[in-house]
C-alpha positions in Angstrom: 0.0 0.0 0.0 2.9 2.4 0.8 4.4 1.7 -2.7 1.0 2.4 -4.4 0.7 5.7 -2.5 4.1 6.9 -3.6 3.3 6.1 -7.3 0.1 8.2 -7.1 2.0 11.1 -5.6 4.6 11.1 -8.4 1.9 11.0 -11.1 0.2 13.9 -9.6 3.3 16.0 -9.5 4.0 15.3 -13.1 0.5 16.2 -14.2 0.7 19.5 -12.3 3.8 20.6 -14.0 2.3 19.7 -17.4 -0.7 22.0 -16.9 1.2 24.9 -15.4 1.0 28.2 -17.2 3.8 28.9 -19.7 6.0 32.0 -19.0 5.2 35.1 -21.1 8.8 35.3 -22.4 11.2 32.5 -22.9 14.3 32.8 -20.8 17.4 33.8 -22.9 20.9 32.8 -22.0 22.9 35.5 -20.4 25.4 37.3 -22.6 28.9 35.8 -22.4 31.4 38.2 -20.9 34.6 38.7 -23.0 37.1 36.2 -21.9 40.4 37.7 -20.9 43.4 36.9 -23.0 45.2 34.0 -21.4 48.8 33.5 -22.1 50.5 30.4 -21.1 52.8 31.0 -18.3 55.2 29.0 -16.4 53.8 27.4 -13.2 53.7 29.6 -10.1 54.5 32.7 -12.2 53.1 35.9 -10.8 53.8 38.1 -13.9 50.7 39.8 -15.4 49.2 38.6 -18.7 50.2 41.8 -20.6 53.9 41.2 -19.7 53.7 37.7 -21.3 52.3 38.8 -24.6 54.8 38.3 -27.6 56.4 41.5 -28.9 55.9 42.8 -32.4 58.4 41.3 -34.9 60.8 44.0 -36.1 61.1 44.7 -39.9 63.6 42.5 -41.6 66.6 44.3 -43.2 67.5 43.7 -46.9 70.8 42.1 -45.9 69.0 39.6 -43.7 66.5 38.8 -46.5 69.4 38.3 -48.9 71.1 36.0 -46.4 67.9 34.0 -45.7 66.8 33.6 -49.3 69.6 32.4 -51.7 67.3 33.1 -54.7 67.7 36.8 -54.0 71.5 36.7 -53.7 71.9 38.6 -56.9 70.8 41.8 -55.2 74.3 42.1 -53.6 77.6 40.8 -55.1 79.3 38.0 -53.3 82.2 39.1 -51.1 85.6 38.3 -52.5 87.3 35.3 -51.1 89.8 36.3 -48.5 93.4 35.9 -49.6 95.2 32.8 -48.4 98.1 33.2 -46.2 101.2 31.3 -45.6 102.8 28.7 -47.9 99.4 27.6 -49.5 98.5 31.2 -50.2 101.7 31.7 -52.2 101.3 28.4 -54.0 97.7 29.0 -55.3 98.0 32.8 -55.7 98.0 33.6 -59.5 101.2 35.2 -60.7 101.1 38.6 -62.3 101.4 38.5 -66.1 104.5 40.1 -67.5 103.9 43.1 -69.8 103.6 42.1 -73.5 106.4 43.1 -75.9 106.2 43.4 -79.6 109.3 41.9 -81.3 109.8 42.7 -85.0 111.0 39.7 -87.0 114.3 40.0 -88.8 114.7 38.8 -92.4 117.6 36.5 -91.6 118.2 32.7 -91.8 118.6 31.3 -88.3 119.9 27.8 -89.2 120.9 26.3 -92.5 118.0 24.5 -94.1 115.4 26.1 -92.0 112.6 28.5 -93.2 113.5 32.2 -93.3 111.9 34.5 -90.8 110.5 37.3 -93.1 107.7 39.8 -93.2 105.0 39.3 -95.8 105.9 42.4 -97.7 107.5 41.4 -101.0 106.2 37.8 -100.7 103.8 36.0 -103.0 101.4 33.0 -102.8 100.6 33.8 -99.2 104.0 32.4 -98.1 106.6 34.8 -96.5 109.4 32.5 -97.8 108.4 32.8 -101.4 109.7 36.2 -102.6 108.7 38.0 -105.7 105.9 40.0 -107.2 102.3 39.4 -108.3 101.7 39.9 -112.0 98.6 40.7 -114.0 96.9 37.8 -115.8 98.8 36.6 -118.8 97.3 35.5 -122.1 99.4 33.8 -124.8 99.5 33.9 -128.5 98.7 30.2 -128.7 95.5 28.6 -127.7 95.9 27.1 -124.3 98.7 29.4 -123.1 98.4 31.9 -120.3 98.3 32.1 -116.5 95.2 33.5 -114.7 97.2 34.4 -111.5 100.9 34.6 -112.3 103.7 35.4 -110.0 107.3 36.3 -110.7 109.5 34.4 -108.2 113.0 35.7 -107.2 113.8 33.4 -104.3 112.3 30.5 -102.3 113.1 29.8 -98.7 116.4 31.7 -98.9 117.5 30.1 -102.1 117.9 32.7 -104.8 116.9 32.0 -108.4 119.4 32.9 -111.1 116.6 34.8 -112.9 113.1 35.8 -112.1 110.8 32.9 -113.0 107.2 33.4 -113.9 104.8 30.6 -112.9 101.6 29.9 -110.9 101.6 29.5 -107.1 101.0 25.8 -107.3 104.4 25.4 -109.1 106.1 27.8 -106.7 105.0 25.8 -103.7 106.0 22.5 -105.3 109.5 23.9 -106.1 109.8 25.0 -102.4 108.9 21.4 -101.3 111.5 19.9 -103.6 114.2 22.3 -102.3 113.5 21.3 -98.7 112.6 17.6 -99.2 114.4 16.6 -102.3 117.5 18.8 -102.7 118.7 19.9 -99.3 118.7 16.4 -97.7 121.0 15.1 -100.5 123.7 17.7 -100.7 126.7 18.2 -98.4 126.2 21.9 -97.9 123.1 24.2 -97.9 121.8 25.4 -101.3 122.1 29.1 -101.9 121.2 29.4 -105.6 119.2 27.6 -108.3 120.2 27.9 -111.9 116.8 28.4 -113.8 116.9 27.4 -117.5 113.2 28.1 -118.2 109.8 28.9 -116.7 106.7 30.4 -118.4 107.0 30.3 -122.2 104.1 30.1 -124.7 105.3 27.2 -126.9 104.6 23.7 -127.9 105.9 20.7 -126.0 109.7 20.2 -126.4 109.7 23.2 -128.7 108.2 21.1 -131.4 105.9 22.9 -133.9 102.4 21.5 -134.0 102.9 19.7 -130.6 100.4 20.3 -127.8 101.0 23.3 -125.6 103.8 22.7 -123.1 103.1 23.0 -119.3 105.6 25.9 -119.6 102.9 27.7 -121.6 100.5 27.3 -118.7 102.9 28.5 -116.0 103.1 25.0 -114.4 106.7 24.1 -115.3 110.2 25.1 -114.3 113.6 23.9 -115.6 116.6 23.6 -113.3 120.1 23.4 -115.0 122.2 23.5 -111.8 122.7 24.9 -108.3 125.3 26.5 -106.1 126.1 25.4 -102.5 127.1 27.4 -99.5 130.6 25.9 -99.6 131.1 27.5 -103.0 130.6 24.4 -105.1 128.7 24.9 -108.3 126.9 21.9 -109.8 125.8 21.6 -113.4 123.2 19.0 -114.7 124.9 18.8 -118.1 128.4 18.3 -116.6 127.9 16.5 -113.3 124.7 14.4 -113.6 126.3 11.1 -114.2 129.2 11.6 -111.8 127.5 13.2 -108.9 125.2 10.9 -106.9 123.6 13.8 -105.1 122.1 15.2 -108.4 120.6 11.8 -109.3 119.2 11.4 -105.8 117.7 14.9 -105.9 116.2 14.1 -109.3 114.6 10.9 -108.0 113.2 12.7 -104.9 111.2 15.1 -107.1 109.0 12.2 -108.3 105.6 12.7 -106.6 106.2 16.3 -105.6 105.7 17.1 -109.2 103.3 15.5 -111.7 106.1 15.2 -114.3 109.9 14.8 -113.6 112.3 14.5 -116.5 116.1 14.6 -116.8 119.1 13.2 -118.6 118.3 9.9 -120.3 114.5 10.4 -120.3 113.6 11.4 -123.9 116.6 13.2 -125.4 115.1 16.7 -124.8 116.3 17.1 -121.2 119.9 16.1 -121.2 121.1 19.4 -119.7 118.4 20.2 -117.2 115.7 18.8 -114.9 112.2 19.5 -116.0 109.5 19.7 -113.3 105.8 20.4 -113.8 102.6 20.3 -111.8 100.2 18.8 -114.3 97.5 16.7 -112.6 98.1 13.0 -113.1 96.7 9.9 -111.5 100.2 8.5 -111.3 103.3 10.7 -111.4 105.4 10.5 -114.6 109.1 10.2 -113.7 111.9 9.6 -116.2 
């Protein structure tokens, strides 16, 4: 009975609260007061909150920015590397360059058989050692004669020619090669002079009427009848060819330097001189 009475009492209380009058205005939550700024502080610290606030960051200087950001390092040039001291510093320090001097070359021969040191004034064919003059184009009376770019050569690599010889530059260069590679290695003393028997001449081959134009008529041939050595010895092809081995060796050495090489015993027309020409051949013709 006591439990039943308690149940009735609870039910009545609930019913009373359900039928109670509603309030005229709904209660609103009270406005929240502004929370004070709280700064974490060390335990047991008595310092006020304002003293613990972080200070304003100072403006960064340009040098600090350049140091912090490598990409902006171009704003200021890199400082020079400090000079090394002591032994290592003297070892790696670049030496001062000596002042440049201009030395004028002298037109003298330094060693027998070597190229002359000369200026380009008075030279031809773009070679300071081939001396002479450039001529105007030559046209001959016979068809096929003439030289488009003739030169008149007076000396080659210190070796004087007995007469000024007119030829083209290809023949002048070949003659220089023969002097240095074919003649000088086979003689006991340096060569100082070449005896020239012929160069440019507008004529038929071997001076025969009706023959094809000679390479002399094209400026591609030169005839050598002898030479003089520095020891005073004079050598003649007509007189000394068969008794002087050095002449025959020099004659043989010309084969390949020139397209055609002829001498005593070749065809009866070259008994007193060596004939050299620069005609283009698949195989050099040497007799």
